[in-house]
C-alpha positions in Angstrom: 36.8 -50.6 -21.4 36.9 -48.0 -18.8 34.4 -46.3 -20.3 31.9 -48.9 -20.5 32.8 -49.7 -16.8 32.0 -46.3 -15.5 28.8 -46.6 -17.3 27.7 -49.7 -15.2 28.6 -48.1 -12.2 26.3 -45.0 -12.7 23.5 -47.5 -14.0 23.7 -49.3 -10.5 21.6 -47.5 -8.5 18.0 -47.6 -9.1 14.7 -46.1 -7.6 11.5 -48.3 -6.1 8.8 -47.4 -3.8 9.0 -43.7 -3.1 12.8 -43.0 -4.2 14.1 -45.8 -2.0 17.6 -46.8 -3.9 18.2 -50.5 -5.1 21.9 -50.7 -5.8 23.5 -53.8 -7.8 26.9 -54.9 -6.6 29.6 -57.8 -6.9 29.4 -59.9 -3.8 32.1 -60.9 -1.3 32.9 -63.7 0.8 31.3 -61.9 4.1 28.1 -61.5 2.1 27.8 -65.5 2.3 25.5 -66.1 5.3 23.4 -63.4 3.9 23.3 -65.2 0.3 22.1 -68.3 2.0 19.5 -66.4 3.9 18.3 -64.9 0.5 17.8 -68.3 -0.8 16.1 -70.2 2.2 13.5 -67.3 2.3 12.4 -67.1 -1.3 12.1 -70.8 -1.7 10.6 -71.6 1.4 10.8 -75.0 3.5 10.3 -77.0 0.7 12.9 -76.0 -1.6 15.1 -73.3 0.2 17.5 -75.7 1.7 18.4 -77.4 -1.9 18.9 -74.0 -3.5 20.4 -72.3 -0.9 23.0 -75.5 -0.5 23.4 -75.4 -4.4 24.5 -71.9 -3.7 26.8 -72.3 -1.2 28.5 -75.1 -3.5 29.1 -72.8 -6.5 30.8 -70.3 -4.7 33.2 -72.6 -3.2 33.5 -74.8 -6.5 36.6 -73.9 -8.3 35.3 -75.6 -11.2 32.3 -73.2 -11.3 35.0 -70.1 -11.8 35.1 -67.4 -13.6 31.9 -66.9 -11.3 29.7 -64.0 -11.4 27.7 -63.2 -8.2 25.8 -60.4 -7.5 23.1 -58.8 -5.2 20.8 -56.1 -4.8 21.1 -53.9 -2.1 18.5 -52.0 -0.5 19.3 -49.6 2.9 21.8 -51.9 3.5 20.2 -54.9 3.3 20.8 -58.0 0.3 17.4 -58.8 -1.1 17.9 -60.3 -4.1 20.8 -62.8 -5.8 21.8 -64.3 -8.5 24.7 -66.7 -10.1 26.2 -67.2 -13.2 28.8 -70.4 -13.6 31.2 -71.2 -15.8 30.4 -74.1 -18.8 31.5 -75.6 -21.8 29.9 -76.2 -25.1 30.9 -79.7 -26.2 31.4 -80.8 -29.9 30.9 -76.7 -30.7 33.3 -76.9 -33.1 34.9 -73.6 -31.9 35.8 -71.8 -28.9 32.5 -70.5 -27.1 32.6 -69.0 -23.6 29.5 -70.0 -21.9 27.9 -69.2 -18.8 24.6 -71.0 -16.7 22.3 -68.6 -14.5 21.6 -70.7 -11.4 20.2 -69.8 -8.9 18.2 -66.5 -8.6 16.4 -65.2 -5.7 14.8 -62.4 -4.5 13.2 -62.1 -0.8 9.4 -62.2 -0.5 8.7 -59.1 0.1 10.5 -57.8 -2.8 9.3 -60.2 -5.3 7.2 -59.0 -8.5 9.0 -55.6 -8.4 11.5 -55.9 -11.3 14.5 -57.1 -8.9 15.0 -60.0 -10.0 15.0 -58.7 -14.0 17.5 -55.8 -12.8 19.8 -58.2 -11.5 19.4 -60.5 -14.9 20.3 -57.0 -16.8 23.0 -56.2 -15.0 24.8 -59.3 -15.3 24.2 -60.0 -18.8 26.0 -56.8 -19.6 28.9 -57.4 -17.3 29.4 -60.9 -19.1 28.9 -59.3 -22.6 31.7 -57.0 -21.6 33.7 -59.9 -20.4 33.4 -61.6 -24.0 30.9 -64.6 -22.7 29.2 -65.4 -26.0 26.0 -67.3 -24.6 24.0 -67.9 -21.0 21.8 -70.9 -20.3 19.3 -71.2 -17.9 16.8 -73.5 -16.6 13.9 -71.9 -15.6 10.3 -70.5 -15.6 9.4 -70.4 -19.4 7.1 -67.4 -18.6 9.7 -65.4 -16.7 13.1 -65.5 -18.6 11.9 -64.9 -22.1 11.4 -61.3 -20.5 15.3 -60.8 -20.0 15.8 -62.0 -23.8 16.0 -65.9 -23.0 14.7 -68.2 -26.2 14.4 -72.4 -26.0 17.8 -73.9 -26.3 17.2 -77.3 -27.4 15.4 -76.3 -30.9 18.5 -74.7 -31.7 20.6 -77.8 -30.9 21.7 -76.9 -28.0 21.1 -79.6 -25.2 21.3 -79.5 -21.4 23.8 -81.5 -19.5 21.0 -83.8 -18.6 17.9 -84.5 -20.4 14.9 -82.4 -20.3 11.4 -84.0 -20.7 9.6 -82.9 -23.4 7.2 -81.3 -21.5 9.7 -78.9 -20.0 11.6 -78.3 -23.0 11.0 -74.5 -23.2 12.4 -74.1 -19.7 16.0 -75.0 -21.2 16.7 -71.3 -22.6 19.6 -69.6 -24.5 20.7 -66.5 -24.6 23.6 -65.0 -27.2 25.6 -62.4 -25.8 27.8 -62.2 -29.0 25.8 -61.6 -31.8 25.3 -64.1 -34.7 26.9 -67.1 -33.0 23.2 -68.8 -32.1 22.7 -70.9 -35.3 26.1 -71.5 -36.1 27.0 -73.7 -33.5 25.2 -76.6 -31.7 26.6 -78.9 -29.1 26.0 -80.5 -25.3 26.2 -78.1 -22.1 28.7 -79.1 -19.8 28.5 -77.5 -16.5 30.9 -77.1 -13.3 30.8 -79.8 -10.7 28.4 -78.4 -7.8 25.6 -78.3 -11.2 26.6 -81.8 -12.0 23.9 -83.5 -10.5 20.7 -85.1 -12.3 18.6 -83.4 -9.4 19.4 -80.1 -10.3 18.0 -80.7 -14.1 14.4 -82.0 -13.2 11.7 -80.8 -11.4 
């Protein structure tokens, strides 16, 4: 475990834009104002307040813990953020460790540069080492498959609230314990902050 931990630390710095270092790290309580700003800027006036509010609620929701909160930092400034909250798989028939990815944001000037993918990659490796089995996300079906996510509903893994047929491919899953997909089915039960219908529709 210690060796794997040091491997993650050594891989946490990546080079962007002519040698500028991008560092992926766990967030602290002192980062909260900057985290909120990231989500406000990334999602704009229309959706920013809702997404930033969700991020703040998750950070303070004890039912979301253990919570994984990672930030991308460049030159001392936070430019991206991702959260993974605890969930359960009802009717699974066996113990399953589950997380939900939400939300993910990168400030506009760093979008389309790989920061979001880098955050997801480091988070998934961290969760894998922690023994998490499955990670779910409700998101863009053209984006998240790049990080290994595949449709979940066709595997009998249902979202906390019904997903319209037209958006079925947006509800996705990734296995972190090889072989678990296909051996279980059930409905995901999320933490209190995410357990609201408005978070599960367009």
